[in-house]
OpenMM code with the backbone's topology and positions (N, CA, C; nanometers):
from openmm import Vec3, app, unit

residues = "MET THR GLU ASP GLN GLY ALA SER LYS LYS ARG THR ASP PRO THR SER GLN LEU ALA ARG GLY GLU LEU VAL HIS ALA GLU VAL LYS PRO LEU ASP LEU SER GLY ILE PRO SER VAL ILE THR GLY ILE VAL LEU TRP ALA VAL SER PHE VAL VAL LEU LEU LEU LEU ARG GLY HIS LEU LYS ASN ASN ASP LEU ASP TRP TRP LEU TRP VAL PRO VAL ALA GLY PHE GLY LEU GLY LEU ILE GLY LEU TRP TYR CYS LYS ARG ARG TRP ALA ALA ILE GLN ALA GLY HIS ARG PRO ALA THR GLU ASP".split()
positions = [
    Vec3(-1.8506, 25.9718, 9.2134),
    Vec3(-1.7892, 25.9899, 9.0832),
    Vec3(-1.7713, 26.1400, 9.0603),
    Vec3(-1.6528, 26.1786, 9.0202),
    Vec3(-1.6262, 26.3202, 8.9971),
    Vec3(-1.6724, 26.3594, 8.8582),
    Vec3(-1.6735, 26.4879, 8.8334),
    Vec3(-1.7175, 26.5392, 8.7036),
    Vec3(-1.6235, 26.4955, 8.5923),
    Vec3(-1.4931, 26.4865, 8.6194),
    Vec3(-1.3962, 26.4426, 8.5192),
    Vec3(-1.4185, 26.2975, 8.4796),
    Vec3(-1.4557, 26.2130, 8.5751),
    Vec3(-1.4800, 26.0729, 8.5439),
    Vec3(-1.6045, 26.0577, 8.4567),
    Vec3(-1.7063, 26.1363, 8.4823),
    Vec3(-1.8278, 26.1316, 8.4013),
    Vec3(-1.8012, 26.1748, 8.2583),
    Vec3(-1.7155, 26.2746, 8.2398),
    Vec3(-1.6837, 26.3225, 8.1060),
    Vec3(-1.6028, 26.2195, 8.0297),
    Vec3(-1.5201, 26.1443, 8.0992),
    Vec3(-1.4374, 26.0458, 8.0302),
    Vec3(-1.5192, 25.9247, 7.9878),
    Vec3(-1.6362, 25.9037, 8.0461),
    Vec3(-1.7209, 25.7912, 8.0109),
    Vec3(-1.8280, 25.8290, 7.9090),
    Vec3(-1.8184, 25.9467, 7.8512),
    Vec3(-1.9164, 25.9912, 7.7536),
    Vec3(-1.9099, 25.9017, 7.6300),
    Vec3(-2.0260, 25.8540, 7.5869),
    Vec3(-2.0307, 25.7651, 7.4707),
    Vec3(-1.9957, 25.8420, 7.3445),
    Vec3(-1.9211, 25.7780, 7.2563),
    Vec3(-1.8761, 25.8439, 7.1334),
    Vec3(-1.9342, 25.7792, 7.0085),
    Vec3(-2.0312, 25.6890, 7.0253),
    Vec3(-2.0909, 25.6288, 6.9059),
    Vec3(-2.1777, 25.7330, 6.8347),
    Vec3(-2.1950, 25.7182, 6.7029),
    Vec3(-2.2702, 25.8189, 6.6260),
    Vec3(-2.4122, 25.8421, 6.6747),
    Vec3(-2.4797, 25.7377, 6.7240),
    Vec3(-2.6171, 25.7554, 6.7719),
    Vec3(-2.6204, 25.8471, 6.8932),
    Vec3(-2.5271, 25.8283, 6.9842),
    Vec3(-2.5217, 25.9137, 7.1031),
    Vec3(-2.4837, 26.0560, 7.0663),
    Vec3(-2.3902, 26.0709, 6.9735),
    Vec3(-2.3511, 26.2051, 6.9303),
    Vec3(-2.4686, 26.2758, 6.8636),
    Vec3(-2.5472, 26.2027, 6.7858),
    Vec3(-2.6638, 26.2614, 6.7207),
    Vec3(-2.7665, 26.3042, 6.8244),
    Vec3(-2.7863, 26.2213, 6.9266),
    Vec3(-2.8828, 26.2531, 7.0321),
    Vec3(-2.8419, 26.3772, 7.1102),
    Vec3(-2.7123, 26.3970, 7.1281),
    Vec3(-2.6640, 26.5157, 7.2013),
    Vec3(-2.6564, 26.6396, 7.1119),
    Vec3(-2.6842, 26.6233, 6.9833),
    Vec3(-2.6795, 26.7370, 6.8920),
    Vec3(-2.5407, 26.7655, 6.8384),
    Vec3(-2.4480, 26.6737, 6.8574),
    Vec3(-2.3118, 26.6938, 6.8076),
    Vec3(-2.3010, 26.6625, 6.6587),
    Vec3(-2.3881, 26.5752, 6.6093),
    Vec3(-2.3922, 26.5436, 6.4667),
    Vec3(-2.5197, 26.6024, 6.4079),
    Vec3(-2.5117, 26.6480, 6.2872),
    Vec3(-2.6273, 26.7084, 6.2223),
    Vec3(-2.6497, 26.6376, 6.0891),
    Vec3(-2.7756, 26.6049, 6.0612),
    Vec3(-2.8092, 26.5457, 5.9322),
    Vec3(-2.8096, 26.6545, 5.8254),
    Vec3(-2.7482, 26.6243, 5.7118),
    Vec3(-2.7517, 26.7186, 5.5999),
    Vec3(-2.8883, 26.7108, 5.5329),
    Vec3(-2.9395, 26.8232, 5.4921),
    Vec3(-3.0666, 26.8270, 5.4205),
    Vec3(-3.0397, 26.7964, 5.2744),
    Vec3(-3.0505, 26.6699, 5.2389),
    Vec3(-3.0259, 26.6263, 5.1013),
    Vec3(-3.1577, 26.5803, 5.0427),
    Vec3(-3.1963, 26.6411, 4.9332),
    Vec3(-3.3211, 26.6024, 4.8681),
    Vec3(-3.2934, 26.4877, 4.7710),
    Vec3(-3.3906, 26.4005, 4.7504),
    Vec3(-3.3716, 26.2916, 4.6559),
    Vec3(-3.3509, 26.3451, 4.5142),
    Vec3(-3.2728, 26.2723, 4.4362),
    Vec3(-3.2459, 26.3163, 4.2998),
    Vec3(-3.3682, 26.3020, 4.2107),
    Vec3(-3.4473, 26.1974, 4.2362),
    Vec3(-3.5609, 26.1704, 4.1496),
    Vec3(-3.6811, 26.1366, 4.2357),
    Vec3(-3.7770, 26.2269, 4.2417),
    Vec3(-3.8952, 26.2019, 4.3224),
    Vec3(-3.9948, 26.1093, 4.2544),
    Vec3(-3.9953, 26.1082, 4.1211),
    Vec3(-4.0977, 26.0310, 4.0513),
    Vec3(-4.0663, 25.8821, 4.0488),
    Vec3(-3.9407, 25.8447, 4.0418),
    Vec3(-3.9036, 25.7041, 4.0332),
    Vec3(-3.9166, 25.6467, 3.8935),
    Vec3(-3.9716, 25.7226, 3.8011),
    Vec3(-3.9974, 25.6725, 3.6660),
    Vec3(-3.8682, 25.6341, 3.5932),
    Vec3(-3.7630, 25.7163, 3.5935),
    Vec3(-3.6397, 25.6734, 3.5246),
    Vec3(-3.5795, 25.5452, 3.5818),
    Vec3(-3.5881, 25.5260, 3.7116),
    Vec3(-3.5352, 25.4040, 3.7730),
    Vec3(-3.6135, 25.2815, 3.7276),
    Vec3(-3.7438, 25.2935, 3.7230),
    Vec3(-3.8275, 25.1814, 3.6815),
    Vec3(-3.8048, 25.1504, 3.5337),
    Vec3(-3.7933, 25.2527, 3.4518),
    Vec3(-3.7678, 25.2310, 3.3088),
    Vec3(-3.6335, 25.1619, 3.2890),
    Vec3(-3.5334, 25.2008, 3.3661),
    Vec3(-3.4027, 25.1344, 3.3589),
    Vec3(-3.4163, 24.9864, 3.3927),
    Vec3(-3.4910, 24.9548, 3.4953),
    Vec3(-3.5130, 24.8156, 3.5324),
    Vec3(-3.5845, 24.7377, 3.4238),
    Vec3(-3.6861, 24.7986, 3.3626),
    Vec3(-3.7599, 24.7326, 3.2552),
    Vec3(-3.6674, 24.7026, 3.1375),
    Vec3(-3.5831, 24.7991, 3.1026),
    Vec3(-3.4896, 24.7794, 2.9915),
    Vec3(-3.3908, 24.6670, 3.0242),
    Vec3(-3.3411, 24.6640, 3.1466),
    Vec3(-3.2477, 24.5574, 3.1854),
    Vec3(-3.3141, 24.4202, 3.1817),
    Vec3(-3.4401, 24.4105, 3.2238),
    Vec3(-3.5110, 24.2831, 3.2146),
    Vec3(-3.5304, 24.2426, 3.0690),
    Vec3(-3.5600, 24.3390, 2.9813),
    Vec3(-3.5771, 24.3079, 2.8396),
    Vec3(-3.4455, 24.2580, 2.7783),
    Vec3(-3.3352, 24.3231, 2.8141),
    Vec3(-3.2044, 24.2810, 2.7634),
    Vec3(-3.1713, 24.1409, 2.8143),
    Vec3(-3.1986, 24.1142, 2.9402),
    Vec3(-3.1701, 23.9806, 2.9939),
    Vec3(-3.2565, 23.8747, 2.9261),
    Vec3(-3.3794, 23.9097, 2.8895),
    Vec3(-3.4645, 23.8149, 2.8165),
    Vec3(-3.4037, 23.7812, 2.6808),
    Vec3(-3.3555, 23.8836, 2.6110),
    Vec3(-3.2950, 23.8602, 2.4788),
    Vec3(-3.1695, 23.7739, 2.4919),
    Vec3(-3.0867, 23.8006, 2.5913),
    Vec3(-2.9652, 23.7212, 2.6129),
    Vec3(-3.0022, 23.5757, 2.6426),
    Vec3(-3.0997, 23.5553, 2.7295),
    Vec3(-3.1404, 23.4190, 2.7612),
    Vec3(-3.2086, 23.3509, 2.6433),
    Vec3(-3.2750, 23.4274, 2.5606),
    Vec3(-3.3359, 23.3717, 2.4397),
    Vec3(-3.2278, 23.3205, 2.3451),
    Vec3(-3.1173, 23.3937, 2.3357),
    Vec3(-3.0051, 23.3494, 2.2524),
    Vec3(-2.9392, 23.2234, 2.3093),
    Vec3(-2.9456, 23.2058, 2.4409),
    Vec3(-2.8851, 23.0897, 2.5068),
    Vec3(-2.9887, 22.9805, 2.5357),
    Vec3(-3.1013, 22.9868, 2.4691),
    Vec3(-3.2115, 22.8941, 2.4964),
    Vec3(-3.1706, 22.7478, 2.4827),
    Vec3(-3.0912, 22.7149, 2.3820),
    Vec3(-3.0465, 22.5774, 2.3619),
    Vec3(-2.9634, 22.5270, 2.4786),
    Vec3(-2.8725, 22.6093, 2.5253),
    Vec3(-2.7884, 22.5727, 2.6400),
    Vec3(-2.8733, 22.5557, 2.7656),
    Vec3(-2.9709, 22.6442, 2.7837),
    Vec3(-3.0583, 22.6351, 2.9006),
    Vec3(-3.1408, 22.5063, 2.8968),
    Vec3(-3.1911, 22.4725, 2.7769),
    Vec3(-3.2742, 22.3521, 2.7634),
    Vec3(-3.1929, 22.2266, 2.7908),
    Vec3(-3.0687, 22.2235, 2.7441),
    Vec3(-2.9819, 22.1072, 2.7671),
    Vec3(-2.9526, 22.0851, 2.9144),
    Vec3(-2.9514, 22.1911, 2.9932),
    Vec3(-2.9208, 22.1819, 3.1358),
    Vec3(-3.0456, 22.1906, 3.2242),
    Vec3(-3.1620, 22.1715, 3.1643),
    Vec3(-3.2901, 22.1793, 3.2362),
    Vec3(-3.3065, 22.3122, 3.3094),
    Vec3(-3.2637, 22.4196, 3.2474),
    Vec3(-3.2773, 22.5532, 3.3056),
    Vec3(-3.3649, 22.6435, 3.2186),
    Vec3(-3.4493, 22.5833, 3.1362),
    Vec3(-3.5312, 22.6645, 3.0461),
    Vec3(-3.6336, 22.7503, 3.1203),
    Vec3(-3.6586, 22.7218, 3.2474),
    Vec3(-3.7485, 22.8063, 3.3267),
    Vec3(-3.6886, 22.9443, 3.3502),
    Vec3(-3.5550, 22.9579, 3.3343),
    Vec3(-3.4904, 23.0882, 3.3519),
    Vec3(-3.5456, 23.1913, 3.2541),
    Vec3(-3.5938, 23.1455, 3.1420),
    Vec3(-3.6474, 23.2374, 3.0412),
    Vec3(-3.7690, 23.3139, 3.0946),
    Vec3(-3.8409, 23.2549, 3.1899),
    Vec3(-3.9601, 23.3198, 3.2440),
    Vec3(-3.9281, 23.4223, 3.3523),
    Vec3(-3.8102, 23.4174, 3.4078),
    Vec3(-3.7737, 23.5130, 3.5132),
    Vec3(-3.7725, 23.6568, 3.4595),
    Vec3(-3.7014, 23.6854, 3.3478),
    Vec3(-3.7078, 23.8233, 3.2972),
    Vec3(-3.8460, 23.8632, 3.2458),
    Vec3(-3.9239, 23.7656, 3.2009),
    Vec3(-4.0608, 23.7979, 3.1581),
    Vec3(-4.1409, 23.8479, 3.2787),
    Vec3(-4.1260, 23.7793, 3.3920),
    Vec3(-4.1947, 23.8229, 3.5142),
    Vec3(-4.1424, 23.9593, 3.5598),
    Vec3(-4.0101, 23.9788, 3.5544),
    Vec3(-3.9527, 24.1077, 3.5925),
    Vec3(-4.0019, 24.2205, 3.5037),
    Vec3(-4.0110, 24.1933, 3.3742),
    Vec3(-4.0607, 24.2928, 3.2787),
    Vec3(-4.2055, 24.3283, 3.3101),
    Vec3(-4.2880, 24.2256, 3.3350),
    Vec3(-4.4294, 24.2496, 3.3661),
    Vec3(-4.4473, 24.3277, 3.4950),
    Vec3(-4.3724, 24.2893, 3.5986),
    Vec3(-4.3805, 24.3632, 3.7247),
    Vec3(-4.3272, 24.5054, 3.7093),
    Vec3(-4.2284, 24.5229, 3.6225),
    Vec3(-4.1775, 24.6570, 3.5950),
    Vec3(-4.2836, 24.7454, 3.5305),
    Vec3(-4.3636, 24.6867, 3.4419),
    Vec3(-4.4719, 24.7637, 3.3797),
    Vec3(-4.5759, 24.8056, 3.4841),
    Vec3(-4.6037, 24.7156, 3.5787),
    Vec3(-4.6957, 24.7515, 3.6871),
    Vec3(-4.6344, 24.8640, 3.7716),
    Vec3(-4.5056, 24.8537, 3.7990),
    Vec3(-4.4369, 24.9583, 3.8748),
    Vec3(-4.4359, 25.0912, 3.8011),
    Vec3(-4.4188, 25.0864, 3.6694),
    Vec3(-4.4207, 25.2092, 3.5891),
    Vec3(-4.5574, 25.2749, 3.5952),
    Vec3(-4.6620, 25.1938, 3.5842),
    Vec3(-4.7980, 25.2468, 3.5941),
    Vec3(-4.8179, 25.3132, 3.7308),
    Vec3(-4.7732, 25.2458, 3.8377),
    Vec3(-4.7885, 25.3003, 3.9728),
    Vec3(-4.7123, 25.4321, 3.9882),
    Vec3(-4.5871, 25.4349, 3.9414),
    Vec3(-4.5046, 25.5558, 3.9564),
    Vec3(-4.5627, 25.6728, 3.8789),
    Vec3(-4.6133, 25.6459, 3.7585),
    Vec3(-4.6735, 25.7543, 3.6787),
    Vec3(-4.7992, 25.8077, 3.7482),
    Vec3(-4.8793, 25.7162, 3.8013),
    Vec3(-5.0013, 25.7576, 3.8711),
    Vec3(-4.9676, 25.8382, 3.9965),
    Vec3(-4.8684, 25.7906, 4.0717),
    Vec3(-4.8266, 25.8595, 4.1936),
    Vec3(-4.7698, 25.9975, 4.1613),
    Vec3(-4.6850, 26.0049, 4.0586),
    Vec3(-4.6243, 26.1323, 4.0213),
    Vec3(-4.7303, 26.2327, 3.9750),
    Vec3(-4.8296, 26.1841, 3.9000),
    Vec3(-4.9382, 26.2731, 3.8558),
    Vec3(-5.0154, 26.3273, 3.9763),
    Vec3(-5.0366, 26.2442, 4.0777),
    Vec3(-5.1065, 26.2891, 4.1983),
    Vec3(-5.0234, 26.3920, 4.2745),
    Vec3(-4.8931, 26.3708, 4.2801),
    Vec3(-4.8051, 26.4678, 4.3476),
    Vec3(-4.8065, 26.6002, 4.2732),
    Vec3(-4.7958, 26.5940, 4.1412),
    Vec3(-4.7950, 26.7169, 4.0603),
    Vec3(-4.9275, 26.7921, 4.0726),
    Vec3(-5.0367, 26.7176, 4.0860),
    Vec3(-5.1676, 26.7820, 4.0983),
    Vec3(-5.1930, 26.8340, 4.2389),
    Vec3(-5.1061, 26.7990, 4.3331),
    Vec3(-5.1200, 26.8465, 4.4697),
    Vec3(-5.2098, 26.7621, 4.5565),
    Vec3(-5.2429, 26.6428, 4.5098),
    Vec3(-5.3310, 26.5551, 4.5874),
    Vec3(-5.2581, 26.4790, 4.6971),
    Vec3(-5.1256, 26.4665, 4.6859),
    Vec3(-5.0500, 26.4017, 4.7922),
    Vec3(-4.9124, 26.4668, 4.8040),
    Vec3(-4.8582, 26.4696, 4.9250),
    Vec3(-4.7264, 26.5312, 4.9436),
    Vec3(-4.6146, 26.4419, 4.8880),
    Vec3(-4.5069, 26.5018, 4.8443),
    Vec3(-4.3939, 26.4282, 4.7869),
    Vec3(-4.3224, 26.3452, 4.8919),
    Vec3(-4.3356, 26.3789, 5.0195),
    Vec3(-4.2626, 26.3070, 5.1244),
    Vec3(-4.3418, 26.1894, 5.1790),
    Vec3(-4.4650, 26.1724, 5.1380),
    Vec3(-4.5466, 26.0603, 5.1853),
    Vec3(-4.4983, 25.9320, 5.1191),
    Vec3(-4.5181, 25.8197, 5.1805),
    Vec3(-4.4888, 25.6822, 5.1333),
    Vec3(-4.4053, 25.6146, 5.2290),
] * unit.nanometer
topology = app.Topology()
chain = topology.addChain("A")
for resn in residues:
    res = topology.addResidue(resn, chain)
    for name in ("N", "CA", "C"):
        topology.addAtom(name, app.Element.getBySymbol(name[0]), res)
C-alpha cells in the first residue's frame, strides 16, 4: 500500500478527528453550578400542574384517572428533597469542602 492510499483511507468521523487532535473541545463552563434555580423551576411547574389537575378533578374522577392528582404531589415532594440536596451541596462547594467539578 502506498502512502497516498493510506491517506485516502483516513477516517473522517468526529471521534477519529478528535483522537488525532484535529477537533478541539471548547472550554465552556456550566451556566449554573448550584442547580438551585433549575430545581425551583421544576417545583413550581409541579405545583402549577397540581393546581390544573385539581381544577380538572371531576373530569379525572369520571374517567378513573384521579390517581393523576398524586403524580405532581410526588414530583413536588421529590423536588423539595432535590432542593435540600442542592442547597447542601452548594454550601459545601462554597465552603471549599468539595470541588465544583465533582459528581
